N, C-alpha and C positions, 0 to 999 in steps of 0.2 A: 177490767172492762165490765161495764154494766151488763147484767144478764139479758136485759131487754135488747140492748144493742147487739149482743152476741146472737140472740134469737133472730134479729133482723138480718144480720150478715148470713146466718145459716139459711134463713128463708130466701134471701136474695140469691144465694148460690143455688138452692134447689130450684127456684123459679128460673134462674139463668140456665141451668142444665136443660130444663124442658124447652124453654124458648130457644136455646142454642141448638137443640136437636132439630127443631123446625127450621131455623135459619140455615143449618148445615144441609138439610135436605133440599133447600132452595139455592144452595151454592153461595150463600152470603158471607161465609167466614173470611174469604180473601178480602172482601170489601171492608170488613171490620178491621182486619189486619192493616189495611192500607191507611188507616187513620194514624198509624205510627210508622209508616214507610215500608211495610212488608206486604207480601202477598200470600204468605204461608197460612194454611188453614189452622195449624196448631197455634200460631201467634194470634189469629183471630179468636180462637177459643180462650186463650189466656186474657186478652184484652176484654172480651165479652164477660168473662167470669169475674174479673177485677171490677168492672163497671157494675155488675150485678151485686157483688158483695158490698160495694160502697153505697149503692142506692138502697140496698136492703138495710144497712145500718142507719141511713138517713130516714128510712121509713119508720124505724123504731123511735128515733129521736123526735120525729114530727108527730106521729100518730099514737104513740104508746098510751097516752092518757085516755084515748077514745076506743082503743081496740082491746076488748075484754072477753070476747067470745068469737066463735067461728063465723057467725053472721057478720059481725063487725069487721073481722079479718078479711072476709070476702069483699064486703062493701068498700072499705077503705083501701084494700089492696087493688081492687078494680079501678077506683078513682086514681090511685097512685100510678098504676100502669098507664092509664090514659094521659095523665100529666106528663109522664116520661116519654110517651109516644110523641107528644107535641114538642117537648123540650129536646129530646134526643133524636128521634127519627125525622122530625120535620124542621128542626132548627140546628142543633149542635153538629150532628154527624154530617149533614149536607154542607154546612159552612166549612167544617174541617176539611172536607173532600173537595172544596172549591166549587160546589154546585149552587151555593146560595140557599137561602131559606126556601123551603118547599111547601109552605102552608097552602099556596094556591093549587098544589097538586095532591092535597091530602086524600082525595077520594079516588085516586087512580089505583089500579089493582095491586101493585107492589106495596103501596103505602097502606092500603086496607088490610093486606096480609100482615104487615108490620103492626097495625093496630090490634089485630087479633093476637099476635104474639105478645105484645106488651100487656094486653088484657090478661092473657093466660099467666104471664110472669107475675103480674100483680096479685092475682087470685092465689097462686101457689105461694107466693111470698107471704101473703096475709094468713093463709092457713097454717103454714109451717111456723110462722112467728107465734101464732096463738098456741099451737101444739107445744113448741119449745118452752114458752113462758109459763104455760099451764103446768107442764111437767116439772119445771123448776120450782114453781109455787107449791105444788103438791109435795114435792120432795122436802122443801124447807118446812112446810107445815107438819109433815110426818116427823122430821127430825126434832122440831120444836115440841110436838106432843110426846115423843119418846123421851126427850130430855126432861120434860115436865113430869112425866110418870116416874122416871128414874130418881128425880129429886125428892119426890114424895114417898118413895119406897125405902129410902135410906136415911 
């Protein structure tokens, strides 16, 4: 698998853990679990982290050519979190739960809290993605330099 996609998955899981802690404090995990017919908090966590990993991988596929530093990671991550707030919290999840699209209720308290959580998710995703990809790039550059030195000394 491409290192950038792996970085996105890891960033998605990191953002998902932080966002998930906020959701758990608000008692939201059983509702997440109910998307697949459960009420168990642990199942909610599993579903949430799978969604986080997949959306993190998609972030890498979509934004990798534009995200080269921490500022871009934060900016594109924030944008991505806002996109998923609309797609996930206002459209997909309420439709799956039989509540219908909730765009008309976007600015009620619970959805504004969800907006904050999605924004935090996106920022953490972007930062961890850049950190992971930068570390892999530095490691590859170091190995290349070391191999280059080794070739010239023998």
